[in-house]
OpenMM code with the backbone's topology and positions (N, CA, C; nanometers):
from openmm import Vec3, app, unit

residues = "MET LEU ASP ILE ASP LEU PRO GLY LEU ASP GLY LEU SER ALA ALA LYS GLU LEU HIS ASP ARG ILE PRO GLU CYS ARG ILE LEU ILE LEU THR GLY LEU SER GLN PRO GLY ASN LEU LEU ARG ALA LEU GLN SER HIS VAL ARG GLY PHE ILE LEU".split()
positions = [
    Vec3(10.6570, 12.0561, 8.1358),
    Vec3(10.7490, 11.9111, 8.1036),
    Vec3(10.7397, 11.8432, 8.2046),
    Vec3(10.7079, 11.6968, 8.2102),
    Vec3(10.6546, 11.5909, 8.2544),
    Vec3(10.7835, 11.4964, 8.2926),
    Vec3(10.7274, 11.4137, 8.3869),
    Vec3(10.7695, 11.2597, 8.4574),
    Vec3(10.6645, 11.1785, 8.4792),
    Vec3(10.6242, 11.0764, 8.4293),
    Vec3(10.4570, 10.9477, 8.4289),
    Vec3(10.4920, 10.9557, 8.5461),
    Vec3(10.6267, 10.9150, 8.5867),
    Vec3(10.6156, 10.9012, 8.7095),
    Vec3(10.6679, 10.9898, 8.8217),
    Vec3(10.5643, 11.0821, 8.8842),
    Vec3(10.5892, 11.0540, 8.9552),
    Vec3(10.5762, 11.0679, 9.1556),
    Vec3(10.5854, 11.1828, 9.2542),
    Vec3(10.5301, 11.1173, 9.3667),
    Vec3(10.4238, 11.1821, 9.3642),
    Vec3(10.2841, 11.0520, 9.4299),
    Vec3(10.2158, 11.1296, 9.4650),
    Vec3(10.1293, 11.1024, 9.3381),
    Vec3(10.0766, 11.2456, 9.3011),
    Vec3(10.0474, 11.2346, 9.2016),
    Vec3(10.0782, 11.2079, 9.0504),
    Vec3(9.9973, 11.1044, 8.9878),
    Vec3(10.1304, 11.0714, 8.8765),
    Vec3(10.0899, 11.1343, 8.7479),
    Vec3(10.2133, 11.1684, 8.6310),
    Vec3(10.2163, 11.3036, 8.5799),
    Vec3(10.1010, 11.3280, 8.4406),
    Vec3(10.0716, 11.2084, 8.4195),
    Vec3(9.9778, 11.2068, 8.3697),
    Vec3(9.8120, 11.2518, 8.4107),
    Vec3(9.8084, 11.2587, 8.5098),
    Vec3(9.6687, 11.2983, 8.5844),
    Vec3(9.7102, 11.4270, 8.6348),
    Vec3(9.8512, 11.4660, 8.6725),
    Vec3(9.8996, 11.6396, 8.6818),
    Vec3(9.9073, 11.6828, 8.5856),
    Vec3(9.9574, 11.6257, 8.4112),
    Vec3(9.9088, 11.6622, 8.3614),
    Vec3(9.7228, 11.7420, 8.2966),
    Vec3(9.6603, 11.6805, 8.2851),
    Vec3(9.4779, 11.6732, 8.3219),
    Vec3(9.4518, 11.8466, 8.4036),
    Vec3(9.5166, 11.7673, 8.5031),
    Vec3(9.4792, 11.8919, 8.5429),
    Vec3(9.5127, 12.0105, 8.5982),
    Vec3(9.6275, 11.9870, 8.5361),
    Vec3(9.7122, 12.1241, 8.4306),
    Vec3(9.5793, 12.1959, 8.3286),
    Vec3(9.5607, 12.0642, 8.2084),
    Vec3(9.5229, 12.0778, 8.1444),
    Vec3(9.3717, 12.1944, 8.1927),
    Vec3(9.3040, 12.1429, 8.2888),
    Vec3(9.1506, 12.1544, 8.3094),
    Vec3(9.2758, 12.2970, 8.3412),
    Vec3(9.3033, 12.3515, 8.4772),
    Vec3(9.3163, 12.4886, 8.4983),
    Vec3(9.3636, 12.6130, 8.4001),
    Vec3(9.5360, 12.5640, 8.3384),
    Vec3(9.5406, 12.6308, 8.2435),
    Vec3(9.5443, 12.6192, 8.1294),
    Vec3(9.4453, 12.5520, 8.0077),
    Vec3(9.3814, 12.5485, 7.9073),
    Vec3(9.4608, 12.5650, 7.8150),
    Vec3(9.5662, 12.7041, 7.8095),
    Vec3(9.6607, 12.6314, 7.7089),
    Vec3(9.7762, 12.6600, 7.7466),
    Vec3(9.7787, 12.5984, 7.8343),
    Vec3(9.9076, 12.5570, 7.9513),
    Vec3(9.9648, 12.4051, 7.7652),
    Vec3(10.0996, 12.4534, 7.7580),
    Vec3(10.1301, 12.2834, 7.6482),
    Vec3(10.1861, 12.2065, 7.7341),
    Vec3(10.2333, 12.0952, 7.7612),
    Vec3(10.2955, 11.9566, 7.8324),
    Vec3(10.2943, 11.8603, 7.7882),
    Vec3(10.4506, 11.8371, 7.8058),
    Vec3(10.5681, 11.7535, 7.7102),
    Vec3(10.5754, 11.6730, 7.8436),
    Vec3(10.5199, 11.5148, 7.8004),
    Vec3(10.5818, 11.4469, 7.9430),
    Vec3(10.7640, 11.3859, 7.8666),
    Vec3(10.8063, 11.2935, 7.9310),
    Vec3(10.9194, 11.2583, 7.9280),
    Vec3(10.9632, 11.1567, 8.0198),
    Vec3(11.0315, 11.0852, 7.9843),
    Vec3(10.9609, 10.9340, 8.0286),
    Vec3(11.0103, 10.8409, 8.0721),
    Vec3(11.1350, 10.6901, 8.1386),
    Vec3(11.1295, 10.5715, 8.1257),
    Vec3(11.0855, 10.4682, 8.1056),
    Vec3(10.9598, 10.5342, 8.1212),
    Vec3(10.8012, 10.4408, 8.0708),
    Vec3(10.7849, 10.4119, 7.9693),
    Vec3(10.7820, 10.2360, 7.9269),
    Vec3(10.7051, 10.2158, 7.7836),
    Vec3(10.5832, 10.1304, 7.8569),
    Vec3(10.5126, 10.1666, 7.9086),
    Vec3(10.4310, 10.0734, 7.9710),
    Vec3(10.2838, 10.0703, 7.8595),
    Vec3(10.1675, 10.0191, 7.8125),
    Vec3(10.1052, 9.9387, 7.7616),
    Vec3(9.9422, 10.1095, 7.7801),
    Vec3(9.8969, 10.1439, 7.7238),
    Vec3(9.8097, 10.2306, 7.7193),
    Vec3(9.8555, 10.4137, 7.7857),
    Vec3(10.0332, 10.4499, 7.7458),
    Vec3(10.0038, 10.5757, 7.8675),
    Vec3(10.0302, 10.6229, 7.6959),
    Vec3(10.0536, 10.6214, 7.5689),
    Vec3(10.1000, 10.7285, 7.4880),
    Vec3(9.8783, 10.8063, 7.5065),
    Vec3(9.8009, 10.6344, 7.4869),
    Vec3(9.7020, 10.6923, 7.4873),
    Vec3(9.6349, 10.7638, 7.5845),
    Vec3(9.6542, 10.7103, 7.7112),
    Vec3(9.5774, 10.8498, 7.8254),
    Vec3(9.6643, 11.0084, 7.7854),
    Vec3(9.7783, 11.0098, 7.7406),
    Vec3(9.8681, 11.2033, 7.7682),
    Vec3(9.8048, 11.1938, 7.6640),
    Vec3(9.7543, 11.1226, 7.5336),
    Vec3(9.6559, 11.2117, 7.4876),
    Vec3(9.5360, 11.2976, 7.4727),
    Vec3(9.4360, 11.1702, 7.5861),
    Vec3(9.2872, 11.2117, 7.6176),
    Vec3(9.3811, 11.3037, 7.6842),
    Vec3(9.4610, 11.2807, 7.8301),
    Vec3(9.5092, 11.4290, 7.9042),
    Vec3(9.5602, 11.5735, 7.8241),
    Vec3(9.5685, 11.5627, 7.7044),
    Vec3(9.6058, 11.6954, 7.6035),
    Vec3(9.7448, 11.7630, 7.6122),
    Vec3(9.8280, 11.6152, 7.6728),
    Vec3(9.9675, 11.5976, 7.5920),
    Vec3(10.0156, 11.6465, 7.5110),
    Vec3(10.0784, 11.7772, 7.4712),
    Vec3(10.0955, 11.8079, 7.3452),
    Vec3(10.2847, 11.6995, 7.2379),
    Vec3(10.3612, 11.6861, 7.3494),
    Vec3(10.3947, 11.6074, 7.3540),
    Vec3(10.5151, 11.4389, 7.4434),
    Vec3(10.5290, 11.3351, 7.3809),
    Vec3(10.5419, 11.2634, 7.4662),
    Vec3(10.6930, 11.2080, 7.4571),
    Vec3(10.7694, 11.1615, 7.5110),
    Vec3(10.8973, 11.1354, 7.3922),
    Vec3(10.9328, 10.9910, 7.6055),
    Vec3(10.9845, 10.8833, 7.4749),
    Vec3(11.0515, 10.8027, 7.4988),
    Vec3(11.1598, 10.7819, 7.5996),
] * unit.nanometer
topology = app.Topology()
chain = topology.addChain("A")
for resn in residues:
    res = topology.addResidue(resn, chain)
    for name in ("N", "CA", "C"):
        topology.addAtom(name, app.Element.getBySymbol(name[0]), res)
């Protein structure tokens, strides 16, 4: 489980890096940020779930 708003590397970039290194890792994004484009970017980063 990752939050989008992480210090340093944001959660969506971290999700992509996790998928690239460990493809079998399933990632869930939990966030209070409902900015446009976050869901699409999450899907492109191979996130399995996205909860606002």
